[in-house]
C-alpha positions in Angstrom: -27.7 -33.8 -6.0 -30.0 -35.7 -8.2 -28.0 -36.8 -11.5 -28.3 -34.2 -14.0 -28.2 -31.3 -11.8 -25.8 -29.1 -11.7 -23.9 -28.0 -8.6 -25.2 -24.5 -7.2 -22.9 -21.7 -7.0 -21.4 -20.8 -3.7 -23.1 -18.4 -1.4 -22.2 -14.9 -1.6 -20.2 -15.4 1.7 -17.7 -17.4 0.4 -14.5 -15.9 -1.1 -11.5 -17.5 -2.8 -8.7 -17.3 -1.6 -5.5 -18.9 -3.5 -6.8 -22.6 -3.9 -9.0 -22.4 -0.8 -12.0 -20.8 0.2 -13.1 -19.5 3.5 -16.4 -18.2 4.7 -16.6 -14.8 5.2 -18.4 -12.7 8.5 -22.1 -12.6 7.7 -22.5 -11.1 10.9 -24.8 -8.0 11.4 -25.5 -6.4 14.5 -28.3 -4.1 15.1 -29.1 -1.3 17.8 -31.4 -2.9 19.0 -29.2 -5.6 20.0 -26.6 -3.5 21.3 -29.3 -1.6 23.2 -30.4 -4.8 24.9 -26.7 -5.9 25.8 -26.2 -2.3 27.6 -29.6 -2.7 29.2 -28.8 -6.0 30.7 -25.0 -5.3 31.7 -26.7 -2.4 33.6 -29.1 -4.8 34.9 -26.7 -7.1 35.8 -24.3 -4.4 37.6 -26.9 -3.2 39.9 -27.8 -0.5 38.2 -31.5 -0.9 38.1 -32.8 3.0 37.6 -30.2 3.5 34.9 -31.3 0.3 33.4 -34.9 1.3 33.6 -34.1 4.9 32.3 -32.2 3.6 29.3 -34.9 0.7 28.6 -37.5 3.3 28.3 -35.6 5.1 26.1 -34.0 2.6 24.0 -37.5 1.0 23.8 -36.5 -2.2 24.9 -40.2 -4.0 25.4 -40.3 -3.1 21.5 -37.1 -4.4 20.4 -37.0 -7.4 18.4 -34.7 -9.4 20.7 -35.3 -12.6 22.8 -34.1 -11.6 26.1 -34.0 -15.4 27.1 -31.3 -16.1 24.1 -29.2 -13.9 25.8 -26.7 -15.4 28.3 -25.7 -13.3 31.5 -22.4 -11.1 30.8 -23.0 -11.4 27.3 -22.0 -7.7 26.7 -18.4 -8.4 28.7 -17.8 -11.7 26.7 -18.2 -10.1 23.6 -15.8 -6.7 24.5 -13.3 -9.6 25.7 -13.5 -11.6 22.3 -13.1 -8.5 20.5 -9.8 -7.8 22.3 -8.7 -11.4 22.0 -9.8 -10.7 17.9 -7.7 -7.6 18.0 -4.6 -9.0 19.5 -4.8 -12.2 16.8 -4.8 -9.6 13.9 -1.7 -7.6 15.2 0.0 -11.1 15.7 -1.2 -12.3 12.1 0.2 -8.6 10.9 3.6 -9.7 12.7 4.1 -12.8 10.0 5.3 -15.5 12.5 7.3 -13.1 14.2 6.7 -13.4 18.2 5.3 -10.2 19.4 6.1 -8.8 23.1 3.3 -6.6 24.7 4.4 -4.1 27.4 1.1 -3.9 28.7 -2.2 -6.2 28.4 -4.3 -5.0 25.3 -7.6 -2.9 26.8 -10.5 -1.1 25.7 -9.0 2.0 26.1 -5.4 0.9 24.6 -6.4 -1.5 21.7 -2.6 -0.8 20.5 -0.2 -1.2 23.4 3.6 -0.7 23.2 5.0 -4.0 21.6 8.3 -4.7 20.0 8.7 -7.5 17.5 10.7 -10.6 18.3 12.0 -12.0 15.0 12.2 -15.8 14.6 15.0 -17.4 13.2 13.9 -19.8 10.3 15.2 -23.4 10.3 17.8 -23.9 7.8 15.9 -24.5 4.3 12.7 -22.8 5.3 11.2 -20.2 3.6 9.3 -17.6 5.2 5.6 -18.3 5.4 6.2 -21.9 6.4 6.5 -23.5 2.8 9.9 -25.5 2.4 11.7 -25.4 -0.9 10.6 -27.9 -3.5 7.4 -28.9 -1.5 4.5 -29.2 -3.7 0.9 -28.1 -2.5 -2.0 -30.2 -2.4 
């Protein structure tokens, strides 16, 4: 910053959370992008006729998507990452306790049977990871 200039306010994609700031998601998914991912999945899976028909109905040729920037297997990759995020969210909700799943998380069963195994805290530890008398930075 130039001398005398004030610091600009943080962009709206920042949220204050306690003494720390965290970046909020600014992800936007358009129907053209979803349609293109489905179209590519159909092509990559050998469903050429279905991909052609879907491409015509979804106006893929007019979509504002650069297919060269889309890696092979992108739809499956995004779905797998979504499942991993779902598992991570469930783990965070367990407040540090271990979770044992009766079966893997799948697209059709995003919340499988699970059991929470309570962790024993070390002597002097407080839930949340803080230790008594510790000062924040």
